[in-house]
N, C-alpha and C positions, 0 to 999 in steps of 0.2 A: 503493499499500499504505499505509496507514493504522497508526501506533504510538499504544500508549496514554502519555497522559502528562498533564500538571498544565495544565490552564488558570486564569489569574485574572480572577474574576469581574468585578473591578473596572474593566479594562482588555484583557481578552480577550486579553492576550498566553498563548504557551504555552510551558512549561519541561518540560524532561524530568524532573526528577526534582522530589518535593514541598516536598527540603530549596529546592533553587531556586527554587522559589515562595513559600515562607516567609519567605527572603531580600529576594526582590523587595517582597512585600507589607511588611513593617517598612519597606524605604528608600522605596517608591514609594507605598505607600497607608497608613500609620502611621495617623491616626484611625480609619479602617476598619478597618485591624486589629488593634487596641484595643479595640473595640469587638464584635469575633468573639470575645475573649479572655471564657470565662465564668468570674468570680469565685466563689466557693464563698459561700456566706450564713455568719454569723456565729453563733457558737453561741447561743441561745438559754438566756437564763438564767431555773431555775426561780423562779416567782410564791412568793410565802409560800400563796396561795390552793391551787394545786399538792400544794403539800409538806405540807399540811395534810390535805390528802385522801388522799392516798397513806400518809399516817402512819396516817389514822384506818382507813382499809380493810386497813391492815398492821396494826394493831390487833386488829382487827374478827378476821383470819384466823388471828391467832396465838391469841385466845380461842375460837376453833372447833377449836384441836389439830389446824389447816394450819400446817404447819413446812418439807413442802417444796413446793416451785414455785411459791413465793408471788410472785415476780416475772411469773409465766406470768399470775397472776390480776390479776396488778397492772396490766400491758401494754394491756388493751384499753382501760383509764381514761385512757391518756394514747396516741392515737395519734401525735400528732407526737412520742412520744421513742422511742427504742430502748430496748433492755434494758438496755445499756449505762450508758445512761443514768441508770436507775432504781437500777442497781448503784453508781455511782455516787455516790447520793445517800443512799444507804441505808449507805455506809460513814462521811458524815460525822456526827462527836458531835450536832450543832445536830438533824439526823433523829433520833437515836437518843436525844434527849433527847425530842425528839418522841413519840414513839410511845410512851414511859414518864409523859408528862403524860397523854397519852390514856389509858393501863391506869390508871391511878391516882385519874382525876378520872372515869372512868367506870366502874363495878366490873360493867357488863355485857361490857368489854372486860378484862377481868381474869381469870386464869385462877380456875376453880371449886376448884381446890388450894392457890390463894396462902390464905393463916391470915390475913393483912394484911384480904382481900376477903370471905371467908365469912360472917362477919357479916353480911353484907347478903342474905345469901341463906336465913340458916335462917328458919325457920316459928318462930313465937311459939307456947310450948305452951298 
């Protein structure tokens, strides 16, 4: 009659519990045990180019009157980033300054109701 158990893949020893197998691996096969452990990747930093692209697109979306679900619009531009990562950047003052810079430096991104930018869109009589 066979019973369920756990077998060490390094030396084929049989253990009744998973904990027993783990203790065995740590004491008898330490190097192999440590190689099995998955270490999560370090968080990748945002590059200046990524921040510029995101700020430019956000400024453009705001100028088009899209103020809701901006993050949903930005998410496909950065497939390796999460919604939370995007939101985290949007909270930073340097990112807010980037959006303001794009809005001021490019009148196409500014709101048409902004009186400081309206002169760019008026037609000559």
